[in-house]
N, C-alpha and C positions, 0 to 999 in steps of 0.2 A: 779229394772228392769221394763222397760216400759210395757212389756207383763203382768207381774203380777199385776201391777197397773190397767191396763185395765181390766183384768179378775175379779179383786176384784170389781171394779165399776159395771161391767156388772152383777156379782152375786148379788150385793146388790139391783140391779134394776130388777132381774129376766130375764135379757136379754141374749139371746142365743149367746155364742161365735161363732167365725167362726171355720170352720174345721181346718184352718191353725193354729189358736190359740190353739185348743185342741191338735193337733199334736205336737205343740211346747213345751207344757207341758210334754208330754211323751219323748221329746228329750232333756230335760234339763240334765245338768251334775250333778255328785254327789256333786260337790262343791256348786251348786245352790239349792240342795234339801231342806235344811232348810228353805231357802227363799220361795220355792214353798209351803211347809207345812204351814208356817206362813201366807202366803197369802190366801190359801184355808181355813185355820182356822179362818180367819176373816169372811169369808162368812158363815161358819158353826156356829160360835158363834152368828152371827147376826140373824139367823133364829131359832136357837135351844139352844142358851145359852150354858151351860156346862152340860146339861143333857145327859144321856146315857140310852136308852131304852133297856130293857133285853127281850129277846124272848127265848122260850124254845120249843124244838122239841119233838114230840111224833111220833115214827115210827109205824103206825097202822098195817102195812103189810110189811114184809121185803123179798126182794129177788124175784127170779123167774119172772122177768119182761119180756114180750115178745118183747120189744123195743131194738134196738141195739145201743143206745147212747154210743159212744166210751169212754166217760169219767166215765161211771157209774159202780160201783161195783155190781149193781143189774141187770145189762143188760142181755140180751139173750146171752148165751154162756160164761158169766163171770166165771172165775176160782178163783176169790177171795174168801177167806175163811170166808165170812160174816155169820151173823145170818140169818136163813131163817125161817119164821113162817107166818102163815095165820092171818086173822083179829083179833086184840084184841077185847075183849068184852067191851062194854061201861064203866063198872065199873073198868076194868083193865086200860083203857086208862085214866079214871079220876084220878085213883091212881097215874099213871105215871105223869100226868100233875101236880098234887098236889106238887110233889117234886120241880119242877121248880118255881111254884108259891111261895112256901115257901122260895125259895132262892132270890126272888125279881122280878121274871119275871111278866110282865103285859100282855104278849101275849103268847098264846099257839098255835103252828103251828102243825096241824094234817096232816101227810103225808102218802101216800100209794103208793107202787110201782105199776106199771101197765100203759098200754096205756091210760086208762081213766076209770072212774067209770061206772058201770051198774046202772040201777035204783035201784036195791037192795043195791048195795054199797052205794048209796046216802042215802037210808033209814038207813043203818048201821051208817054212819057217822053222820046223823042228830041225831040219838039216842045218840051217843057219845057226840055231842055238848051240847045237853040238859042235859046230866049227868054232864059234866064239869061245865056248867053254873048254874046248880042246887046247886053245892057245892061252887061256887065262882061267885057270881052275876056280879062282875065288870070286870071279865077277858075278854079280847079280844080273839076271836078264829079265826085263819086263816086256811083254808083248802088248801091242795095241793094234788090233786088226779089225775093229768094228764089232758088230753084233755077232754073238756066238750061238751056234746050234748045239743041240744036246750032244755031249760026248767030246767036243772039241777042246773045252778047257782041260778035261782029264788028259787028252793026248799031248797038249802043250806041257802040262805038268810032267808027264812021263818023259818028255823030251828034254827036260831040264829047266823049264821056265820056272822063275821064282815068283813072278807077279803078272797080273794082267790089269791094264788100264782102260777104263771106259768112263768118260765123264758124264755127269747129269747136265752140265753146262748152265742151266737156268731153272727157274721154278716150274713146277708142273702146270701151274696156271697160265704161264706164258709160253710154254714150250711150242705149242702149235703156231705161234707167231714167228718162230725162228726156223722151224723145220717142219715139213709136211710129209716127207717120204718115210718116216718112221715115228714112233711115239716115245713119249717119256717113259712109259711102262716097259718098252722094249729095252731102254737103257738099264733101268733098274733090274730087269730080268738078267741082262748080261753080267752085271755086277754080282748078282746072287749066284749065277753059275760059277764065276770065278771063286767066290767064297766056298761054295760047295765042293769044288775040286781041290781044295787045299791050297789054292794060289793066294798070294797076298793081294788083296784088292786095292786098286788105286782109282779114285774117282774124285773129281773136282768140278770146278765151275769157270765160267767166263764172265767177267765183269766188264761193263761199259757198252752193252748192247741196247741201251735205253731202258733198262729195268729200273724199278723203284726200289727204295730201301727194303720195302716188305718182300719184294721178290728175292733179294739177295738173302735175307734172313730165312725165307722159306727154303731155298735150296740148300743153305748151309745147315739147317735143322734136319732136312731130309738126309744129307750126307751123314750127319751124326747118327741118325737112326740106322743107316746102312752100315756104319762102323768100318770104313775102310782104314788100312794102316796109313794111307798116304792121301792127302788132299792137295792137288795142284790148283793154285789160283792163277788163272790166266787173265790177262788184260787185253781186251779186243784190240787187234791191229787192223785198222780200217783200210784193208787193201783196195786199191783202185780196181774196178772190174768185178766187185762183189756188192750185193745189196746194201751192206752196212758200211759202205766206203765213206759216208758222210757223218758217222756216229763218232764224233770226237767229244765224249762226255766226261773224260777222266782228268783229274789233276794229281800230282804227286800226293797231295794231302788226302784226297779221296782214296787213293790206292792204299795208303798206310792205315787208314781207318778200316777199310775192308779187311786187310791182313790182320789187323788187331781183333776185329769181331770174329774172324775164323779161328784165331788162336784161343779166344775165350770159349767159343762153343765147342772146339775140338782140341782141348788143351794138351793131350798126350799123343797126338798123331803127328806124323811127318807132314808139316805144312810146307809146300814147295812153291817158291815163286816161279812161275812158268812163263809162257810166252808173253811178250809185251812189256817186260820190266824195263827194258832200255828206252822204249818209246814213251812210257807214262810215268815211271818213277824217276827216270833220268838221273840227276845228281843226288837224288834222295835214296838211291839203291842201297847204300851202306846202312842207312837207318833202318831199312826194311829187314835187315839180317837180325835185328832184335826181335822180330816177330816170327819170321820163317826160319826153318833149320835146313832148308834144302833149296838148291837152285839147279838150273841147267847150265852146263859149261859149253861155251861156244855157240854155234849156230843152231837154228831150229829147222823145222821141216822144210818150209819154203821161203823163209826169210833169214837174213843174217843177224847174228847176235853180236854182242860186245866180244871183243877179242879175248880169247881164253886167258892170256896172260894178265889182261886187265882185271878179269874176274878174280884170279888168284891174288893179285895185288890188293884188290878191294877188300877181300876177306881178311887178309893179314893186317891192312891198315885199319880196319874197323875193330881190330882186337879179337877176331874169331880164328878158328883153325879148321882145316879141311879134315873131315872125318876119315880115318884110315880104313883100309880094306878089312882089317881084322876087328874093327870095332862094331858093336851091335847098334843099329840105329835106334830102335824103339825101346821104350822102358821095359823092364823085366816083366811087369805084370801083364803086358800085352803078348808075351811069348816071342821068341825071336831066334830061330835057328839061323845061323849064318849071317845075321845082320840085316836080313830082309825083314824080319819081324813079322812073319805071318802067324796069327794067332787063330787056330782052328780054321783059319783061312781069312786073312784080312787083306789089306791092300797097299799098293804103292807103285806109282809110276805116272806116266802122264797119259796121254791118249790122243787119238788123232783129232780131238777137239782141243786139246791143250794148246795147240799152236795156233789155231785160228785166232788166237789171241791167247795162245796158250804156250805152253812150254814143254811138256813132256811129250811130246809126240802128238801134237794135235795136228789135224791135217789142215788147219787153216793157215796159219803163218805164225812165226814166233816172234820173239823180241828181236829187236834190231838196233844196231847202233848207228849205222849209216856213216856218212863222212862228216868230220867236224867242220862247221862253218868257218870261213875265213875270218881272221881277227877283225878285219875292217867292216864286216857285215853287222848290221844292227841286231841285237837280241830279239828273238820272236816275242810278240805281245803275249801277256798272260792269257791262257785259255785259247790261244790260236792253234789250229791243227798243225802237228808237227810231221808233216808228210816227208820232211827231210830226213826223218829217222827211220823211214820204212824202206828197206832195201831188199829186193828179191835175192835169194840165195843163188849164187852162181858158181859155188866151190863145193868140194866134198862129195858126198855120195851122188852118183849119177853124172859126174863130170870127170875131167882129167886133171883137175887142179887139187892141190892139197886142202884138206879140211881145216877149219878154224877150231883149234882146241888148245 
């Protein structure tokens, strides 16, 4: 297919595709899907080989957020039965992070619900960062605390943070339909503050909220312009008790096309499959590793994920390998001290939107595996909402139970 050959050539040269080419990827047929995956896989392997970076979320403060993001289980007015608790102490957060690091994660994403941190909150998170790095010198730490005020990114950097996550989530044209308590411009401003402070910027999107192909291309092109080091791709988890509970618009094939489009537009950045992969990619998750070079290990912010052991087995069975702590994630031309790869200040991590359908710390809800249906039960019909795969997190941070990692 001429389109795919053109996109591979552009990806290897880091050349931006046209909007028409990006839209054409989303419009390909199921018969063409494996060709699309194979083409995007060439770009992924050129820049990242067969390495998969593992990230681990720690939800520092859960629920009771004053913002009204429609996708989020922690939003103002949410009736979702999620865990609600105030700030974890630094030693509690460090203990939670240790489980993910023991499972092979090289980055810990510290997430807190809320509009943005107070200066006292920044002090809290700074102490937590120091506690985690005191126990694990080589670990990368990404903070995801909402909208930043002047000077806060610099303080987090001084405390040892490597990255900051704040997602754009959707296109500028449709943003007001999803959230009214802050603006798209507010989000862009926070990503730029992270860049300016020398933090590796992480910013991504949430697919499946009823957006059009044009909206998806708009937000991914905006991300390319912002130039984060990491782009988390979240797939909406329609939590009961949130305004988007009935938005079941994704299929595994649709998710793969979206990931391929993101890879073609952002060929040399860390593309992370974030929240919702278990719900929407399901048995096609291994195929998605040909497109993305990063995933979350274990559970998400407010929802359960696939078992950590299953994640590791999936990576090995698909012929990939877990990226080691001493390996640099990003290509050399992007700059990369310590494997975080911040270039002049780029990005990487999730955010608390990640999980609303996201994965790196989004404050919505993340991917979930749920219980396996009994063998005697009939398989769900194609396109039927998979509410059986959405399970509220009841273990790990904020509970007395061991985490999933």
